[in-house]
C-alpha positions in Angstrom: 5.6 -8.3 -4.0 2.0 -9.1 -4.1 2.5 -12.7 -5.3 -0.3 -14.8 -2.8 -0.3 -17.7 -5.1 2.2 -20.6 -4.6 1.5 -22.3 -8.0 1.7 -18.9 -10.1 4.1 -17.1 -12.0 7.6 -19.1 -11.3 8.1 -22.5 -9.4 9.7 -20.8 -6.6 7.8 -17.7 -5.8 6.1 -18.0 -2.7 3.3 -15.7 -1.1 3.9 -13.0 1.3 1.6 -10.8 3.1 -0.3 -8.0 1.6 0.7 -4.6 3.0 -3.7 -4.0 2.6 -3.9 -6.7 5.6 -1.2 -5.2 7.5 -3.0 -1.8 7.6 -6.1 -3.1 8.0 -4.4 -4.9 11.6 -3.0 -1.9 12.1 -6.5 -0.4 11.9 -8.5 -2.8 13.9 -5.6 -2.2 16.9 -6.5 1.5 17.0 -10.3 1.3 16.9 -10.7 -1.6 18.8 -7.7 -1.1 21.7 -6.4 -4.6 20.2 -2.7 -5.5 21.4 0.0 -5.2 18.6 3.2 -7.0 19.1 5.9 -8.4 17.0 8.2 -11.4 17.1 10.8 -12.4 14.5 12.0 -15.9 13.4 15.8 -17.2 13.9 17.2 -18.4 10.7 14.1 -19.6 9.3 14.8 -20.3 6.2 17.3 -23.5 7.9 14.3 -24.5 9.7 12.6 -26.1 6.3 13.5 -28.8 4.3 14.9 -28.7 1.1 12.4 -28.9 -1.5 14.5 -30.9 -3.7 17.9 -32.3 -4.2 20.6 -29.5 -3.8 24.3 -29.6 -2.9 27.2 -27.3 -2.0 31.0 -27.1 -1.8 32.6 -28.2 1.2 32.9 -24.9 3.4 35.8 -23.7 5.2 36.2 -25.0 8.8 34.4 -28.3 8.2 36.0 -31.0 10.3 38.0 -33.4 8.0 36.6 -36.5 10.1 33.3 -35.9 8.3 34.5 -36.2 4.7 34.9 -39.2 3.0 38.5 -40.8 2.9 40.8 -41.5 0.3 39.0 -38.5 -1.7 40.6 -35.2 -2.0 38.2 -32.1 -0.4 37.9 -30.4 -3.5 36.3 -33.5 -5.3 33.6 -33.9 -2.3 30.0 -32.1 -2.1 27.6 -31.7 0.9 24.1 -32.9 0.4 21.8 -30.2 1.9 19.0 -31.0 4.5 17.6 -27.9 4.9 16.4 -24.6 2.8 19.8 -22.8 3.4 19.8 -18.9 2.5 20.6 -18.2 -1.2 18.5 -21.5 -2.6 16.0 -20.1 -5.0 13.4 -22.3 -3.4 14.1 -21.4 -0.2 11.7 -19.1 0.4 8.8 -21.3 -0.7 10.2 -24.1 1.0 10.1 -21.8 4.1 6.1 -20.8 3.3 5.1 -24.3 3.0 7.3 -25.8 6.5 5.6 -22.6 8.1 2.0 -22.7 6.6 2.1 -26.5 7.7 2.9 -26.1 11.1 0.1 -23.7 11.6 -2.2 -25.2 10.3 -1.4 -28.5 11.8 -1.6 -27.1 15.2 -5.1 -25.6 15.1 -4.9 -22.1 13.3 -7.1 -21.3 10.1 -5.0 -19.7 6.7 -7.1 -17.1 5.4 -8.3 -17.6 2.0 -8.4 -14.2 0.8 -4.6 -13.9 2.5 -2.3 -16.7 2.6 -0.2 -15.3 5.1 -2.8 -14.4 7.2 -3.5 -16.9 10.4 -5.8 -17.3 13.2 -6.6 -19.4 16.2 -9.4 -19.0 18.9 -8.1 -18.1 22.6 -9.2 -20.5 25.2 -9.4 -17.7 27.7 -11.6 -15.4 26.3 -12.9 -16.8 23.0 -11.8 -13.9 20.9 -9.7 -14.6 17.6 -6.0 -13.9 17.4 -4.1 -13.2 14.4 -0.9 -13.5 13.2 0.6 -12.0 9.6 4.0 -13.6 8.5 6.2 -11.6 6.1 8.7 -14.4 5.5 10.4 -14.6 9.2 8.2 -11.3 10.5 5.3 -12.4 12.8 2.9 -9.3 13.0 0.3 -10.2 16.2 -3.1 -9.3 17.2 -4.7 -10.0 20.2 -8.0 -8.6 22.2 -6.3 -8.3 25.4 -2.8 -8.5 26.9 -3.8 -12.2 28.5 -4.6 -13.2 24.6 -1.3 -12.1 23.7 0.5 -13.7 26.2 -1.3 -16.8 25.2 -0.7 -16.3 21.8 3.2 -15.6 22.3 3.6 -19.0 24.1 1.7 -21.0 21.9 4.2 -19.7 18.8 7.0 -19.9 21.0 6.2 -24.4 21.0 6.2 -24.0 17.7 8.8 -21.7 16.5 12.2 -20.4 17.8 11.5 -17.1 18.1 12.5 -13.7 19.2 10.2 -11.4 20.8 10.5 -8.2 19.7 7.9 -6.7 21.9 5.2 -4.2 20.5 5.0 -3.5 17.2 7.1 -0.4 16.0 8.7 -1.3 12.4 7.4 -3.7 10.1 9.1 -3.5 6.2 11.0 -0.5 7.1 6.7 1.1 8.1 7.2 3.0 11.4 4.2 2.0 13.9 4.0 4.7 16.3 0.9 3.9 18.9 -0.5 6.7 20.9 -2.9 4.1 23.3 -4.5 7.4 25.5 -6.2 8.7 22.6 -6.6 5.6 20.5 -4.1 6.5 17.8 -1.6 3.9 15.5 0.4 6.3 12.9 2.0 4.3 10.1 4.7 6.5 8.5 7.9 6.2 6.6 10.0 9.2 7.6 13.2 7.4 7.7 12.8 5.8 4.4 12.3 9.5 2.7 15.0 10.6 4.8 17.3 8.3 3.8 16.4 9.2 0.1 16.3 13.0 0.3 20.1 12.5 1.8 21.1 10.4 -1.5 19.8 12.8 -3.6 21.5 15.6 -1.9 17.8 16.9 -1.2 17.4 17.2 2.3 17.6 20.9 2.8 16.1 21.8 -0.7 13.0 23.9 -1.1 9.4 22.0 -0.5 6.7 22.5 -2.7 3.1 22.2 -1.6 1.9 19.3 -4.2 3.6 16.5 -5.7 2.9 17.3 -9.0 2.2 20.5 -11.3 -1.5 20.9 -12.1 -0.2 21.1 -15.8 1.7 18.3 -15.7 -0.7 15.8 -18.1 -0.4 18.3 -20.8 3.3 19.8 -20.1 4.8 16.4 -19.8 6.3 14.7 -22.9 5.5 11.5 -24.4 7.6 8.8 -23.3 7.4 7.3 -27.1 9.3 10.8 -28.5 13.0 10.5 -28.9 15.3 12.3 -27.1 17.8 14.8 -28.5 21.8 14.1 -28.3 21.6 17.2 -25.3 18.6 15.1 -23.4 20.4 11.7 -23.7 23.5 13.1 -21.8 21.6 14.9 -19.7 19.6 11.6 -18.6 22.9 9.8 -19.0 24.0 9.9 -14.9 20.2 10.0 -13.7 19.2 6.5 -12.5 15.5 7.1 -13.1 14.7 3.7 -12.6 15.9 3.7 -8.7 14.6 6.6 -7.8 11.0 5.8 -9.1 10.8 2.5 -7.8 12.2 3.9 -4.5 8.9 6.9 -4.9 6.6 3.8 -5.9 7.4 1.7 -2.4 6.5 5.2 -0.6 3.2 5.3 -2.7 2.3 1.8 -1.5 3.5 1.9 2.2 1.7 5.0 3.3 1.7 7.5 0.9 -1.5 7.6 -1.2 -0.9 11.1 -1.9 1.8 10.5 -4.1 0.1 7.8 -6.0 -1.1 9.5 -9.0 2.5 11.2 -9.8 4.5 7.9 -9.5 1.7 6.1 -12.0 1.8 8.6 -14.5 5.5 9.0 -14.4 6.0 5.1 -14.0 5.2 5.5 -17.7 8.2 7.0 -19.1 10.6 4.0 -17.7 11.9 2.7 -20.5 12.3 6.1 -22.3 12.4 9.2 -19.6 13.0 12.7 -20.7 14.6 15.4 -18.5 11.3 16.8 -17.4 10.2 13.4 -16.5 13.2 13.4 -14.0 12.0 16.9 -12.9 8.7 16.1 -12.4 10.5 12.9 -10.2 12.6 15.5 -8.3 9.4 17.4 -7.7 7.8 14.4 -5.6 11.1 14.6 -3.4 10.5 18.2 -2.9 7.2 17.8 -1.9 8.3 14.7 0.7 10.8 17.4 1.8 8.2 19.0 3.2 5.7 16.5 4.3 8.3 14.3 5.7 6.5 13.4 9.2 3.3 12.3 7.2 2.3 9.6 7.9 -1.6 7.2 7.8 -3.3 7.9 11.2 -5.9 5.7 12.2 -8.3 6.4 15.3 -10.7 5.1 17.4 -12.3 9.2 17.2 -12.4 9.4 13.6 -15.4 10.7 12.0 -16.3 7.4 9.9 -14.1 4.5 11.4 -16.6 2.1 9.4 -15.2 0.8 6.2 -16.2 2.7 2.8 -14.8 3.4 -0.4 -14.4 6.5 -2.8 -13.9 6.1 -6.7 -13.2 8.4 -9.5 -12.1 8.7 -12.8 -10.0 11.3 -15.3 -11.7 11.3 -18.5 -9.0 10.4 -22.2 -6.7 12.1 -19.8 -3.8 9.8 -21.4 -2.2 11.8 -24.6 -0.7 8.9 -26.3 -3.5 6.7 -25.9 -6.5 8.7 -24.8 -7.3 6.3 -22.0 -8.7 7.2 -18.8 -7.5 6.5 -15.5 -8.9 5.1 -12.5 -8.2 6.0 -8.8 -10.0 4.0 -5.7 -9.3 4.0 -1.8 -11.0 2.2 0.7 -10.9 4.1 4.5 -11.1 2.0 7.8 -10.8 3.8 11.2 -10.2 7.1 9.1 -7.5 6.3 7.0 -6.6 4.7 4.0 -6.0 1.0 4.0 -6.2 -0.1 0.5 -5.8 2.6 -3.1 -5.0 2.2 -6.4 -4.2 4.6 -9.5 -3.6 3.4 -12.7 -4.7 4.0 -16.7 -7.3 2.0 -17.7 -7.2 -1.0 -20.0 -9.8 0.1 -22.7 -10.7 3.5 -24.3 -14.0 5.0 -23.2 -15.9 7.3 -25.5 -17.8 9.3 -22.2 -17.0 10.4 -19.1 -19.7 8.2 -17.9 -18.2 4.6 -19.3 -15.0 5.9 -17.6 -16.7 6.2 -14.4 -18.6 3.1 -14.5 -15.3 1.1 -15.2 -13.7 2.7 -12.5 -16.6 1.9 -10.4 -16.0 -2.0 -11.6 -12.2 -1.9 -10.5 -13.4 -0.7 -7.0 -16.5 -3.3 -6.8 -13.7 -5.8 -7.5 -11.4 -5.0 -4.5 -14.7 -4.1 -2.4 -15.8 -7.7 -3.1 -11.9 -8.9 -1.4 -12.0 -6.4 1.3 -15.4 -7.7 2.6 -14.1 -11.3 2.6 -10.9 -10.0 4.4 -12.7 -8.0 6.7 -15.0 -10.8 8.1 -11.8 -12.7 8.3 -10.7 -10.3 10.5 -13.9 -10.1 12.5 -15.0 -6.2 11.8 -18.1 -5.0 13.3 -20.9 -4.1 11.0 -19.9 -5.6 7.9 -23.0 -4.7 5.8 -22.5 -3.3 2.4 -19.3 -1.5 1.4 -20.4 2.1 0.5 -18.5 3.2 -2.6 -18.7 6.8 -3.1 -18.9 8.2 -6.6 -19.4 11.3 -8.4 -21.2 11.1 -11.7 -24.8 10.4 -11.5 -24.9 8.7 -14.8 -22.8 6.3 -14.2 -24.4 5.4 -10.8 -27.7 5.0 -12.7 -26.0 2.8 -14.9 -25.0 0.3 -11.7 -28.2 0.1 -10.5 -30.3 0.1 -14.0 -31.2 -3.0 -15.8 -31.7 -0.6 -19.2 -29.1 0.0 -21.7 -29.0 3.0 -23.6 -28.0 3.5 -27.0 -24.8 5.2 -25.3 -23.7 2.3 -22.9 -25.3 -0.8 -24.9 -21.9 -1.7 -26.2 -20.1 -1.7 -22.8 -18.5 -5.5 -22.4 -20.5 -7.7 -20.1 -17.4 -7.8 -17.8 -17.9 -4.5 -16.2 -21.9 -5.4 -15.6 -21.2 -7.5 -13.0 -20.9 -4.2 -10.4 -25.0 -4.4 -10.7 -24.9 -7.9 -9.6 -22.0 -7.3 -6.6 -25.0 -4.5 -5.6 -27.7 -7.1 -5.8 -25.6 -9.6 -3.7 -25.4 -6.6 -0.9 -21.4 -6.9 -1.4 -21.2 -3.1 -2.0 -23.8 -0.1 -2.5 -23.1 3.1 -4.5 -23.8 6.5 -3.3 -23.4 9.6 -4.7 -20.7 12.2 -3.7 -20.0 15.2 -4.5 -16.4 16.2 -6.5 -14.8 18.2 -3.8 -15.4 15.6 -1.4 -14.3 13.0 -3.2 -11.0 11.8 -2.0 -10.4 9.3 -4.9 -10.0 12.7 -7.4 -6.2 12.9 -5.9 -5.9 9.3 -7.2 -6.8 10.3 -11.0 -5.0 13.5 -11.8 -3.0 16.4 -10.6 -4.6 18.9 -8.5 -3.4 22.9 -8.1 -2.4 23.8 -4.6 -6.1 25.0 -3.7 -7.8 21.9 -4.2 -5.0 19.7 -3.1 -4.7 21.3 0.5 -7.9 19.4 1.4 -7.4 15.7 0.2 -4.3 14.4 2.1 -6.3 14.8 5.4 -9.3 12.9 3.8 -6.9 10.2 3.2 -5.8 10.0 6.6 -3.0 11.7 6.7 -3.0 14.8 8.3 -0.6 17.7 7.8 2.3 18.1 9.8 4.4 21.5 10.7 6.6 22.5 7.6 8.6 24.8 5.7 7.3 28.0 3.2 6.4 26.4 -0.2 5.8 28.3 -3.3 2.1 29.1 -4.3 0.7 31.1 -7.0 -1.5 33.3 -5.0 -2.1 35.2 -2.0 -4.6 34.5 0.4 -5.4 33.1 4.0 -6.9 29.5 4.0 -7.7 26.9 6.6 -8.5 23.5 6.6 -10.5 21.1 8.9 -9.1 17.5 9.9 -10.2 14.5 11.7 -8.4 16.1 14.7 -8.3 19.7 14.5 -7.6 22.5 12.0 -4.9 23.6 9.9 -4.3 27.1 9.3 -2.4 29.0 7.1 -0.9 32.2 5.3 -0.2 32.8 1.6 1.6 35.9 1.1 4.0 37.0 -2.0 4.0 33.5 -3.6 4.7 31.3 -0.6 2.8 29.8 2.2 3.5 29.3 5.6 1.6 26.7 7.5 0.8 27.5 11.0 -1.0 25.8 14.5 -1.0 22.1 12.6 -1.9 19.5 14.6 0.5 16.5 15.1 -1.6 13.6 14.8 
């Protein structure tokens, strides 16, 4: 889905808009009050010329007087002039046609997202933006006058349907509260459909997406299953459920990203315990059905910044560490990652340093995209980490006996810092939101994390926990108060936004 270069991979692959870019557009709309609208191209592929010769059988209803005489109908074919739906090359043909129309008519294509186009409004001299996902156009303009001009400009170039205010893109629901300067992204409908599909709509919810001891308790995906275990898994579509949940983790739910990264390793040989862990994620989602990313002009820290973290040697099979980072803009996540590191490290400092390198790569790209979108205060991107030794390593030219073996590919972190692309800062582990992307957390530690990702808690049902206490949590626009009693927690007075 993230393919960006037409010449990469298969010949017919087509660029598509990045979800990171969509979330940045939404964040800009919330924090700067921009207009956010949608338009749809009617029968998009049929506008693009076919990129190579293609033929089709005579369709039913095609008039006989258009056919060759003295040749039976079933022995004739039609040569296609346009890239009809179903052709492998149709998506790329449409993209090339669409991109050409934009660039030939004054639009500038971003080098950092090949589906992002911009043009300067003649009225206010501010830039207007169009994000293209196949035939869906998401429009961003500073004023209503700029938006009217942009729509008229697009209507002169394409056969479009005006969908009004942006409300749903790729199944992601967009809910805007202009009075409070808030835009919320959620996938509530998709989660509900998933719960209905697996008959878990009324299941008892759980307070976390994964048990805290999951790394130690889950079996290796390399272990052979017994006959009973194979029989149990026979009718369990592990890949389907894993793929659906992964789509959620990529769209609006970074709080489940680690669970999906960990369970995704078992795709080829899932154990019954892996299946139970997947349904555990569903139980968590059933209690957080309405949660979504909330971008706000009133956020405590609206400016772009990052957090990065790692879990040292947590993979039992390979002893590779796990990296995680998150980029926050407008008080909520716009980009995040949770994945196993490519190499084995010999210390937590090495693991953290490599995680910082992954975050620095993202920072370099994010800085360019923020510049394309004209975000204010586009200075060095702050990256927060909680390991003092790795921070020293990132800012010092000195190589110790413990770190001199690190490959040069990771030392570009220092170069980016020198260039002013990013600056590394220390943050305590308790405040490092990337922690939730590197390991499963218990309910007490996990409670703080979703709001810090921009996912404020929404009222939910009672959930099982392991102790009795009273808890409270401060979030950007209010607080969450709950009572833990006899192994259950009831949350109340929870802000909706």
